[in-house]
N, C-alpha and C positions, 0 to 999 in steps of 0.2 A: 436513690436520692443523690442529687448532684452537689449538695452543699458540702463545703470542707469542714471537717470536724476533728477536734483534737482527741488523742487518747483512744482511738478505735483499734484496740489490739485484738488478739485472739479471744474467743469466748472461753477458752480453757485456762487463761492466765490473766490475773488482774494486775495491771500495771498502772502506776500513778505517773502521768505525764505532767510536765509543767503546766499549771493552770493558765487559762486565758487571762491576760491583763484586762481588767474591766474598767470602762469609764464609769465614774459614779453615776448612779441612776438619778434622773431628774425627780425632785420632790414634787408632790402634788401642789397645785397653785394656791390652795388655801387649806384650811383645817377640816374641810369636808372629807367624808370617807373616800378613799381611793376608788376609782371605777375601772373595771376591766371588761373584757369581752372574749367569748369563745366564738369563733367563726367556722372552724372546721375546714377552711380553705384559706391558707395564709396569704395567697396571692391577692386576696381582696382587702387585706389590712390597710394598705395605703389609701385606696379609694374610700374605705369605710371611715378612716380617720379624717380624710379630707371632708367628708360629709359631716362628721362629728365636730369638726372645728379644732381639734387638738389631738395629740397622742394620748392613748389610754395609759393609765398608771399601771395596769396589770394586763397580762395576756395569757390565755389559757390553752394548754395542749392536752390532748387525750391520746393515750397509747393503745395500740391494738394488743390482743392477748392470745393470738393463735399459738405462739410458742415463746420461749424465753428469748429468742432472737429479736422479737418485737421490742424488748426492753433495752436492747443496745441502741445507743443514740444514733448510730449511723442508719438504723432502720426505722426511726421515728417518722411518722407521716407528715413530713414537712415539705412545703413547696418552695420556700425561700431560705436563705442563710439564717441559721439560728442566732448567730451573734448580732445580726441586724435587728432582730426582734428584741432580744433580752438586754441589749446595751443600755437602753433607757426605759425599759418596762419590767416590772416585777413578774417573773414567770410563775404560773400556776400549773402544776402537772398532775393530772388525774390518771391513775392506773389501777388495775386489779392487783390484789395481793398475790396472785399466782396466775399462770396461763392455763389454757385448756390442757387437760390431762394430769394436772397436779391438784392438790387439795390443801385445805387449811391445816390439817393435821401435820402435813409435811413442813409447812411454813413454821408452825409452832415448835416443831421438833428440831429446827435449825438446819434442815436439809438443804435450804437454798441460801445460806448465809453468803456464799461467794457471789451468787447472782445479784443480791442486793448491794453487796460491797462494790461490785462492778458498776451497777447503776449509779451509785453515789460518785464513784471515780469519774465516770463518763460525764456526769452533770457538772462536777467541779471543774473538770478540764475544759469544759465548753461554756463557762460563764454562768452556770446555774447553781452556784454554791449556796445561795440564799433562797432557793425556790420554795414555794409553798406546795407541799406534797399532800395530795388528797388521794388516799388509797382506802380500800374497803368502804367506799362511799355507799350511803343508804343501807348500811348493814342491818338496820332494824326492819328491813323489808325482805320478804322471802325470794324476791327476784334478783337480789344482789349476788354475784358470784361468790363473794366472801361473806355471805350472810352470817350474822350472829344469832339468828333465830334458832332457838332450842340448844344453843351452844355458846353462850356469851363468854364463859371462862376461856374456852378455846380461842375465841376471837381476841380476847385480851392478851393471851399468851403469844399469839401470832403477831399482834400489833407491837408488843414489846420487843420481840425478836427483830422485826424490821427496823424499828426506831434505834435500838441499841447498835445494830450493825451499821446503819448509815451514819449515825453520829460518831462512830469510831474512826471514820475515815478523816485523814488530815485535811484541814481547811473547810470542813463541812460547817455550814451555818443554816441548815434546812429548817423550815417552819412546818411542823407536822400538824395537819388539819384533821381533827377528829370530826367526821362528817356524816351525821345521821340525816335521814329524811325528817322534815319538820314535825310530822305527826308520829304517833306511837307505832302505827302499822302493826306488824306481827310480834313485836317485842318492845318492852319498856327499854328505850335506848340507854338509860342510866345504868342498867345492869351490865352494859358493855363499855363503861367508861374506864379507861386504863389507869387513871390517876393523874393528878396535875403535873407530876414530873415527866410524864410521857406524852404530853399534849402541849402544843404551842398556841393553837387557835381552835375554836369551836366553829364549824362551818356547816351551814344548812342548805339543803335542797328544798325549794318550794316554787310553785307555779300558781298562776291564776286558773285553777281548775278544781274540780271536786264535786261534792254531792249536790250543790246548788245549781249545777248545770246538768244537762243542756237546757237552754232557754228555748221556748217555742219559736217557730219560724216567724210568726207575726208579733214577736215581743219587741217593743220599742219603748222609748221614753221611760216612764215610771216602772214599767214591767222589767225592762233591762236593768235599770238601776237597782231594783230589789234583788235580782239574781246576783249581780256583781257585789252589792253590799253584803249579802249573805255570805258569799265566799270570802270576802275580806275579813268579816267578823270571825269566821272559822280560822283563818290564818292568824289572826291576832290572839284568839283565845284558845285555840285547839279544838279538837273533836272529842268531847267527853272526858278523855284522859288528861286534858289540860296541857297538851304539848302544842304550843303556838309561839308566835314571835315574842310575846310578853314573857312567857315562861322561860324561853331560852335566853332572853336578855338578863333575867335575874340569875339564871344558872351561870352564865358567863361572868357576871359581876362577882358572884359568890366564890368563883374559882379563880378570879384574877386573870381571865383569858379574853382576848378580843373575840367578838362575835363577828363572823365573816360569812359571806354568801357566795360560794364558788359556783353555784348553779341556781339560777332563778329566772323568771320572766313571764311574759304573757303566753297564752296557749291557744292554738287553733280550736275553733268550736267543734270540728269533726275529728279531733284526736280521740283515740280509744277511751281515755278518761277525759270527758269533754271539758273544754276551756271556755273562757269568756270572750274569745276572739279579739278584735281590735279594741282594746280596753285601756285608753290612756289614764283613766282614773286609778288603775292598778299602780302605775309608776308614781303618780302624785301622792297616793296614800302611803306608798312605801317610803318615798322621800320625806314626807312629814314624820313618819314613824322613826326613820333614822335620825332626823333632827332632834326628836324628843329623847332619843337614846344615844346621842353622840358620844357620851362618855364610854360606851362599850363597843360601838360598831367600828370595825376596822376597815373593811372594803367590801365591795359587791361586784360581782362578775356576771353580767347577763349572758344567758346561753343562747346566743344569736346565730345558731347554725344556719348557714346560708341556704341549705336545702331542707330545713326542718320546719316544725310547726310553731316556733317561737321567735322567728327572725325579726329583729328590729334593725333598721338601717336604710340606706338608699335603695330605692326600688330596683335600680339597674344591677345591683349585686345580689338580688334575691333569685336563687336558682331553682326553687321548687315549683313544679307544675301541679303538685297535689294540694299545697296549702297556700292560702292567699297572703299577699303582703298586707302589713298593718300600718298604713300611713299615719293615722292619728297617734298610735302608740309610739311609732318611730319618732315623730316630731316632738312629742312630749318628752321622750327619753333624751333626745338631743338638747332640748331647751333646758331641762333640769340639770343635766350632768356634763354637757359638752360646752362648746364655745360657738354658739350658732351664728354670731355676727360675722364670722370669718369665712363663711362658705355658703354655697347654694343648698337648698333643701331637697333637691331631686336625687 
């Protein structure tokens, strides 16, 4: 990576360098929840924001996990200078609780304390002292590397070890995002709640996908609306176990935590778990729901990977040849959350 980074010392020794002096971040333009984006290709950010009509309030990074070296900031998958991104955008950082070859038992036992201390130092030294940290995401699913399924107590012990280590570093002001999948999946997620003192935000993953899809090839009009309305109802009310948007809003209120959305969006119809395709109603429904729950909603970050099945944005930045562009969803997202009067829509 060609970007200049502060504090990139040896992996064997943690050194705290003078932190980057940060320009105060721009406040959102109104009292609406902040909006962010994950693109997976930072070089497209300028063009995406030109299309959006303004800078996003949040920007999301995801770290690789092949080895602990991937957690060092000089090895983050960045295409542009990190300070140019975080100077006026709140950073959201998603990472696994451990890399390949390690396990949750070792994390809980404190074997990687210095690795997490170094991660905290790197971020503080490079202007990410107040980043929103999402690790162990979707822990209530058996696909998550740090899954809590069948071992919620171990997950909680590992969570506390990471949080206590990173909080102990001077000048840290991290926001720790406890991030289940919206539904119950293979574990009641509440069994893996670490306690209010260990969590800053409750953050959900959800998409316009699920049991009400796929819809038939010749499904249009009322047929399509029925399938999409069925999915939205499940997202609101949950699937049997009552884990849905309404449940989580009440949970966040009861615990005095902002409810945030670090990963969400529309989904391609031919994704392995089929989605609703180009569904602008999804964003309109979600915006209405956030307005109704504005007392508890903090921010939302659409997972708009330029090469993925959920991209919203200008068609010229859509890199996938496997999944279609969603022009109607993109325009609705821009109209609801951006400043569309300042730019072209293409």
